N, C-alpha and C positions, 0 to 999 in steps of 0.2 A: 872434625868432630863438632857438632853443634852444641852450644852451651845451653843448658836448661835454665829457664827463668824462674826466679823465686815467685812464690804465690803468697798472698796475704789473706788469712782468714779473719774476717771482721764479724764479730758477734755482738748483737744488741741484746743485753741481758736484763730481764726484770726478775729480781729475786723475790720469791714468794715464801721461802722457808730458809731463814738465815742460817740455822744450824746445819741443815742438809747441804746448803751451798758451800758453807765453810769446809765441810767434810769432802765435798767434791773437789774444791780448789786444792786442798791439801794433797789429794790422791792424784789428780790429773797432771799436775805440774811436771812430775818426773816422767810421766808417759809422753807428754809433749816433747820434752828434751830427748828422750830415748829415740824418738822418730824424727829427730832433726829440727824440731820446731824451736822457735825462740820468741818469747813474749816481748813485744815492743811497747804495748800499753795494756794495763790491766787495772781497770777501775778507777783511773784518775778523774779529775774534774773534766766534765764535758761541757762545751759551750756550743750551742746551736748557732750557726751563722746565717742560715736561711731555711725557709720552709717550716713545715709544721711537725717536724720530727722532735720527739721528747724522750730521748734515751736516758735511762737511769745509770747504766754502766756499759761501757764499751770495752771489749777485749780485742786486741790486735795481735795476731800470731803470724810470724813469718816462717814458711817452710821452704826448703831449698828447691822444691819442684812440686808440681801438681801430683806426681806419682808418690812422693813422700807423704803428702797430705792424705792421699787416698789410703796409703798403707796404715797411717795412724788411725784414720776413721774406721778402717776394717779390722784393726788389731784386736786380739782377745783382751789385751790390757785395757783398751778404751771401752770395749763392750762391757767390761766388768764394772766400770764407773759411770757410764752414760745414763743408767737408770737414776742415779743420784741427781744428775743435772736435770733430767726430765721431770722428776718429782719436785725439785726445789726452785725451778726457774721457768720462765716463759722466754724463749729465745727466738731470734731471727738471725740468720747467718748467711753471709755471702763469701765467695772467693774471688779475689781480684788478682790478675796476673801483674807481675812487676815489669819494669822496663829493663830490657837487656843491657848488659854492661857495655856493649858497643854503641848503644843509642846515645845520641847527643842531647836528647831532651827536646823540649819545645823552645822556640825562639820567638 
């Protein structure tokens, strides 16, 4: 049986409505957990090491698999709160696959 790799949702968030975003954050956290997601970083200090990127807030969420991430994105629970995010933020998001547990990493 092949082991599924974790995936990481990385979201660059620019908050345009603080109250709306606070409401979204309060509601979405339980939904993320319900679908197997786990916050690894949520709005801590960001330091740009290179390039012309100027993120205000970075969110990093781990999901056990791409399938679980897709279930979360397509869920009725997330659909009920995503309009709050759309109204209160400008976001850019990517998904990155993790390294398999059997991988030795780079040398």
